[in-house]
C-alpha positions in Angstrom: -2.4 -34.8 -68.6 1.3 -33.4 -68.2 4.6 -34.5 -69.9 8.3 -35.1 -69.4 10.4 -34.5 -72.4 13.5 -36.3 -72.0 16.9 -36.3 -74.3 18.8 -39.3 -74.2 22.6 -39.4 -75.5 24.3 -42.7 -76.1 27.6 -43.2 -74.4 28.0 -46.7 -75.3 27.3 -48.5 -78.8 24.0 -49.7 -78.1 21.8 -53.1 -79.2 18.1 -52.9 -78.9 17.5 -56.1 -80.9 14.9 -56.3 -83.7 15.4 -59.5 -85.2 17.9 -61.9 -86.6 18.4 -61.4 -90.1 20.7 -64.9 -90.0 21.6 -67.5 -87.2 24.2 -65.3 -86.3 23.5 -61.6 -87.0 21.4 -59.2 -84.7 20.0 -56.2 -86.1 19.2 -53.0 -83.9 16.2 -51.1 -83.6 17.0 -47.3 -84.4 15.0 -46.0 -81.7 14.6 -47.0 -77.8 11.3 -48.4 -77.4 9.3 -47.6 -74.2 9.8 -50.8 -72.4 13.4 -50.4 -72.7 13.1 -46.7 -70.9 10.1 -48.1 -68.6 12.7 -50.9 -67.6 15.6 -48.7 -66.7 13.6 -46.6 -64.6 12.0 -49.2 -62.6 15.8 -50.8 -62.4 16.9 -47.5 -61.1 13.9 -46.9 -59.2 14.7 -50.4 -57.0 18.1 -49.4 -56.6 16.7 -46.3 -54.7 13.8 -47.4 -52.7 13.4 -51.2 -53.2 10.1 -52.5 -52.8 9.1 -50.5 -49.9 6.4 -48.7 -51.1 4.7 -50.9 -53.8 1.6 -48.9 -54.5 3.9 -46.3 -56.0 5.6 -48.6 -58.1 2.9 -50.3 -59.6 1.5 -46.6 -60.1 4.7 -45.6 -61.9 5.6 -49.0 -63.8 2.4 -51.4 -63.9 -0.5 -48.7 -64.6 -1.4 -46.8 -67.5 -1.0 -43.8 -65.4 2.4 -42.9 -66.0 3.3 -44.2 -70.0 6.7 -44.5 -71.3 6.7 -43.4 -74.8 9.1 -44.4 -77.3 12.1 -42.2 -78.2 13.1 -41.3 -81.5 16.2 -39.5 -83.0 16.6 -36.2 -82.3 17.8 -33.9 -85.6 18.1 -30.2 -86.6 14.4 -30.0 -87.4 11.9 -29.2 -85.0 9.9 -32.3 -84.7 10.9 -36.0 -85.5 7.8 -38.2 -86.4 7.9 -42.3 -88.2 6.9 -41.5 -92.1 3.6 -42.8 -92.5 2.7 -46.2 -94.5 0.5 -44.3 -97.0 3.5 -42.3 -98.3 5.2 -43.4 -101.1 8.6 -42.7 -103.4 10.1 -43.7 -106.8 12.0 -46.8 -106.4 14.6 -45.5 -109.3 14.9 -42.3 -107.4 13.3 -42.5 -104.1 13.5 -40.2 -100.9 12.7 -36.7 -100.1 13.4 -33.8 -102.6 15.4 -32.4 -99.1 17.4 -35.6 -98.5 20.6 -35.4 -101.0 20.6 -31.9 -103.6 23.3 -33.4 -104.9 21.2 -36.7 -106.7 18.4 -37.0 -108.9 15.2 -37.3 -106.0 11.5 -37.6 -107.1 10.1 -37.2 -103.7 7.5 -38.5 -101.6 4.1 -38.1 -101.5 1.0 -39.2 -99.3 -1.7 -41.2 -100.9 -4.4 -41.8 -97.8 -6.3 -38.6 -98.8 -5.8 -39.1 -102.9 -5.6 -42.0 -105.2 -2.2 -44.0 -105.9 -1.1 -43.3 -109.5 0.3 -46.8 -111.4 4.0 -45.5 -111.4 5.7 -42.1 -111.3 6.4 -39.8 -113.8 9.8 -41.8 -114.7 8.0 -44.9 -115.3 9.4 -46.5 -111.9 7.0 -48.1 -109.4 6.2 -46.9 -106.0 7.0 -48.2 -102.9 7.0 -47.7 -99.3 10.0 -45.5 -97.7 10.2 -46.4 -94.0 12.1 -43.9 -92.2 12.0 -41.0 -89.7 11.2 -37.8 -90.8 11.7 -34.1 -89.7 9.9 -31.0 -90.6 9.0 -27.6 -88.8 6.0 -26.8 -87.4 2.9 -26.3 -90.1 5.6 -26.2 -92.5 5.8 -29.8 -94.9 7.7 -28.3 -97.9 10.6 -29.2 -96.4 10.6 -32.7 -94.5 13.9 -34.8 -94.6 14.8 -38.0 -93.8 16.5 -38.6 -90.4 19.3 -41.3 -90.1 20.4 -43.1 -87.3 24.4 -43.5 -87.3 25.0 -47.5 -86.9 27.9 -50.2 -87.2 28.2 -54.0 -87.5 31.1 -55.4 -85.0 32.1 -59.4 -85.3 32.3 -61.1 -82.1 33.3 -65.1 -81.7 31.6 -67.3 -79.3 33.2 -68.3 -76.2 33.6 -71.8 -75.0 31.9 -72.4 -71.2 34.7 -74.7 -70.4 38.3 -74.0 -72.0 36.9 -69.5 -71.7 38.5 -69.6 -75.2 36.9 -68.9 -79.1 35.1 -71.7 -80.3 36.4 -72.4 -83.6 34.3 -71.4 -86.1 31.7 -69.7 -84.6 31.5 -65.9 -85.5 28.3 -63.6 -84.7 27.6 -60.4 -86.0 26.3 -57.3 -83.8 24.5 -54.1 -85.2 24.8 -51.3 -82.5 23.6 -47.6 -83.0 27.2 -45.3 -82.9 28.2 -43.2 -79.4 27.0 -40.0 -79.6 23.4 -40.1 -81.4 20.9 -38.6 -79.4 17.2 -39.5 -78.8 14.1 -37.6 -77.7 10.5 -38.8 -76.4 8.2 -38.2 -73.8 6.7 -39.7 -70.4 3.4 -38.9 -70.3 1.6 -38.4 -66.5 -2.2 -38.7 -66.3 -2.0 -36.2 -62.6 0.5 -33.3 -62.3 1.1 -34.9 -58.3 2.5 -38.0 -60.4 4.7 -35.7 -62.5 6.2 -34.2 -59.2 6.8 -37.7 -57.1 8.7 -39.0 -60.2 10.7 -36.0 -60.7 11.6 -35.4 -56.8 12.9 -39.2 -57.1 14.6 -39.2 -60.1 15.7 -35.6 -61.5 16.5 -34.0 -58.0 20.0 -34.7 -57.6 20.7 -31.7 -60.7 23.2 -34.4 -62.5 22.2 -36.4 -65.5 21.5 -40.0 -65.2 22.8 -42.7 -66.9 21.2 -46.4 -67.4 22.2 -49.0 -69.5 19.8 -50.8 -71.9 19.7 -53.2 -74.5 21.6 -56.3 -75.2 25.5 -56.8 -74.2 25.6 -54.7 -71.1 28.3 -56.7 -69.6 30.6 -56.3 -72.3 30.8 -52.4 -72.5 27.7 -51.6 -74.6 24.3 -49.9 -73.7 25.2 -46.9 -71.3 23.1 -44.1 -72.3 22.8 -40.6 -70.4 19.6 -38.1 -69.8 21.1 -34.7 -70.8 17.8 -32.8 -70.8 14.4 -32.8 -69.4 11.5 -30.2 -69.3 8.3 -30.1 -68.3 5.1 -29.2 -70.9 1.4 -29.6 -69.9 0.5 -29.8 -73.7 0.2 -32.5 -75.6 3.0 -33.3 -78.2 0.9 -33.6 -81.4 -0.9 -30.6 -80.6 2.7 -29.1 -79.6 3.9 -30.2 -83.2 0.7 -30.8 -85.5 -1.7 -28.3 -84.0 -4.7 -29.0 -81.9 -7.3 -31.6 -83.1 -9.9 -29.4 -84.0 -7.4 -27.7 -86.2 -6.8 -30.8 -87.7 -10.0 -32.0 -88.3 -11.6 -28.7 -89.5 -8.4 -29.0 -92.5 -9.5 -32.7 -93.5 -13.0 -30.9 -93.9 -11.9 -28.0 -95.6 -12.5 -25.6 -92.9 -16.4 -26.9 -92.0 -17.5 -29.0 -89.1 -21.1 -28.2 -90.0 -21.2 -31.1 -92.6 -23.5 -34.2 -92.4 -20.4 -36.0 -92.9 -16.8 -35.8 -91.3 -13.8 -37.2 -92.2 -11.1 -38.0 -90.2 -7.9 -40.2 -89.8 -5.8 -42.3 -87.2 -2.4 -43.1 -87.6 -0.4 -45.0 -85.4 2.8 -43.0 -83.8 3.9 -46.1 -81.9 3.0 -49.5 -82.7 -0.3 -51.0 -81.5 -1.4 -53.9 -79.7 -5.0 -54.4 -80.5 -7.9 -57.5 -80.1 -11.1 -57.2 -80.1 -13.4 -58.8 -77.6 -12.5 -62.5 -77.6 -8.6 -61.8 -77.1 -8.0 -62.3 -80.7 -5.4 -60.1 -82.3 -6.6 -57.3 -85.2 -4.2 -56.2 -87.7 -6.2 -52.9 -88.2 -8.9 -50.9 -86.2 -12.3 -52.0 -87.8 -15.4 -49.6 -87.6 -16.8 -50.7 -84.4 -14.0 -50.4 -82.5 -13.4 -46.8 -83.6 -17.2 -46.2 -82.4 -16.4 -47.8 -78.8 -13.1 -45.7 -78.3 -15.0 -42.6 -79.1 -18.3 -43.8 -77.4 -20.6 -43.1 -80.9 -22.5 -45.7 -82.5 -20.2 -48.1 -84.6 -22.8 -47.7 -87.5 -22.2 -43.9 -87.8 -18.5 -44.6 -88.6 -17.1 -45.9 -92.3 -14.0 -46.9 -92.8 -12.7 -45.6 -96.3 -8.9 -46.4 -96.5 -6.1 -48.1 -94.7 -3.0 -48.5 -95.1 -1.6 -51.0 -92.8 1.4 -53.6 -91.5 1.7 -56.0 -88.5 4.4 -58.4 -87.5 5.2 -60.4 -85.0 6.6 -59.0 -81.5 8.8 -61.3 -79.3 10.6 -60.0 -76.3 12.3 -60.8 -72.6 10.8 -60.6 -68.9 14.3 -59.5 -67.0 12.2 -59.6 -63.7 11.2 -63.3 -64.4 13.9 -64.5 -66.6 11.6 -65.7 -69.2 10.5 -65.1 -73.0 7.1 -63.0 -72.9 4.4 -63.8 -75.0 4.6 -63.5 -78.4 2.0 -60.8 -79.6 0.9 -59.4 -83.2 1.5 -55.9 -83.4 0.3 -53.1 -85.5 3.1 -51.5 -87.1 3.7 -47.5 -86.9 2.9 -45.3 -89.6 -0.4 -47.2 -90.3 -3.0 -44.9 -91.3 -6.6 -45.5 -91.3 -9.3 -43.0 -92.9 -13.0 -43.1 -91.9 -16.1 -41.0 -92.4 -18.2 -40.0 -89.8 -22.1 -39.6 -90.5 -23.2 -37.6 -87.8 -26.4 -35.5 -87.5 -24.8 -31.7 -87.3 -22.9 -29.7 -85.6 -23.4 -31.2 -82.0 -22.7 -34.8 -83.0 -19.5 -33.4 -84.8 -18.5 -31.7 -81.6 -19.1 -34.6 -79.6 -16.9 -36.3 -82.5 -13.9 -34.0 -81.6 -14.0 -33.8 -78.1 -13.9 -37.9 -78.7 -10.7 -37.6 -80.9 -9.2 -35.6 -78.2 -9.6 -38.0 -75.7 -8.5 -41.0 -78.2 -5.3 -39.3 -78.7 -4.8 -38.3 -75.3 -4.8 -42.0 -73.8 -3.8 -43.9 -76.9 -5.5 -46.8 -77.7 -5.1 -50.8 -77.5 -3.0 -52.9 -74.9 0.8 -51.8 -73.1 0.1 -48.3 -73.5 2.3 -47.8 -70.2 5.1 -48.9 -72.7 5.1 -46.9 -75.7 2.1 -48.8 -77.1 -0.7 -47.7 -79.2 0.2 -43.7 -79.5 -2.2 -42.4 -81.8 -2.2 -39.0 -84.0 -5.7 -37.7 -85.2 -5.6 -36.1 -88.3 -2.0 -36.0 -89.0 -1.8 -33.3 -92.0 1.4 -35.0 -93.2 -1.5 -37.0 -95.2 -3.1 -33.1 -96.3 0.5 -31.4 -97.0 3.1 -34.0 -98.3 2.7 -33.4 -102.0 6.1 -33.9 -103.4 6.4 -36.8 -106.0 5.0 -36.5 -109.7 2.8 -39.7 -111.1 1.3 -41.2 -113.9 -2.4 -41.6 -113.6 
């Protein structure tokens, strides 16, 4: 497995539709989805080569051999991740302690591995804090919220016959500001695939530009690739350490125990079904056992923080809506215990977890869904908040 790390700069206001708040208000996501990135590269491929090489097109865009990850905001810190749902903050003084030194902020703590207190030390209730956070490798004492610059614009609907504004028909669009930057990865199963992809898209030596999102015919949606780099290491290993190191940290440095604790945290939304293709809103023990090739009776789920939503979309190639799907939200976190029988089985578990982290879980992984982090250290070390038992 190799990866291509991309940095994308927004050149024109960008709208990546999230949901309609009201009948005439459209919100935008604060990140670039893998689906949008994949679609942009697919459109560029067709403009360069057409469908003269259908097998190559399928390999790039219709298989899990090339996976287009989400692009998350760039920041001053080394890495940016979505904050797990298991992390809570004080409702009265919310945020990371480093978010704004001029304000009283009580901090954020993660509760996947510890009991949630009834309230903050100030008696205010605790609540979720959905955001991206930045950090430096192996340093969770300086986590900070990453915000994306956005603004609203109001437009009037145009009458198809008169080509004039319709009276009383206004709608509001939220869009990402120009100059914002996003970073993410395209993951290749083989280095030869990476070389072919690089030769086709990046050999000109000039930055490539795309149009993504909504309102592209109205001067919106242009983004430019500013940098790209090759890396043979996993993104999670680079930012969080190896899987073995993380599992050891979750088990106080000992892998010889008959019971091993490990967690799975979604780095991106996941689409997961059972064998009857019914959507799941959690990652059950039996599925973890199948993914790790371990008997499910040896795996027990101890804790979970999860959320889900309905996902809709538009198939631009066919000009029809995509089928609605239920997705488990990024940041959902699950804690398990593996009841093995010694060090050899524990080593097998770690190898299985490494493979799972590399390939992801669920459907549409080539569009960035199903990226998963094993034993995210943030569950261990994010401890800013004081609470009342």
